[in-house]
N, C-alpha and C positions, 0 to 999 in steps of 0.2 A: 786426605788422600784416599784414593780408591785404586784397587788393583785393576789394571788394564789387561795385563796378560802375565802368564807364568809359562816359562819355557826352559828346556834344556838346550835349545839351539842357540849357540853363542853368536851366530850371525844375525839372528832375528832382532835382538835388542838394539844393536847399533842402527839397523835399518829403520826400525820403528821410531827410535829417538830422532833420527834425521828427518823423517816424515813429519813428526810432531813439531820439531823445532821450526821447520819451514812454514808451519801454520801458526806459529806463536804460542804453542802449548809446551810448557815445561814438564819434564818427567823426572822421576827419581828411581834408580835401580836399587832393589833390595836383594839381600842374600849373596852379594858378590863375594864377600869374605868366606862365607860358608862353602861356596862352590870352589873356591881356591883351596880351602883346607882339605876338602875331600879328594884332592889330587887331580882335579879337572877331568875326571872320567865321565862326567855328565849325569851323575846320579841325582844331585840336588838341583832343582830348577831355580832359576832367578826370576824375580818378579819386577815388573815395571809399573810404577804408580804414577797417577796424575791427580791433579786437584779434582775434588768431587764436582765442582761446577763446570768442569771441562771434559768429564768422562764421556758424555754423549757425543761431543764433537770429535774426541779422540777416536772413538769407535767408528764413527762415520768416515773419518779420514782413512783408517785402516781398511775398512770395507771397500771404499772407492779405489784404494791402491791395490786391492787384491790380496791383502795380507790375511792369511788364515790365522785366526785366533779364537779362543773361547771367551764368550762374554757378551 
């Protein structure tokens, strides 16, 4: 698994997950529990991971959809 994005924006993860699922790319969200423990004030970012062999396709899908991300 490789990190596709890291964000404090709680709306970005569901959007990206939906885009990836539509293209047959599975993803896995990390740090959800840590984010909940800190009280949901947005200090700790969540990470979205994808399989290493699908990272390039996932990045392309996000770029084509106009999603801003680092990576």
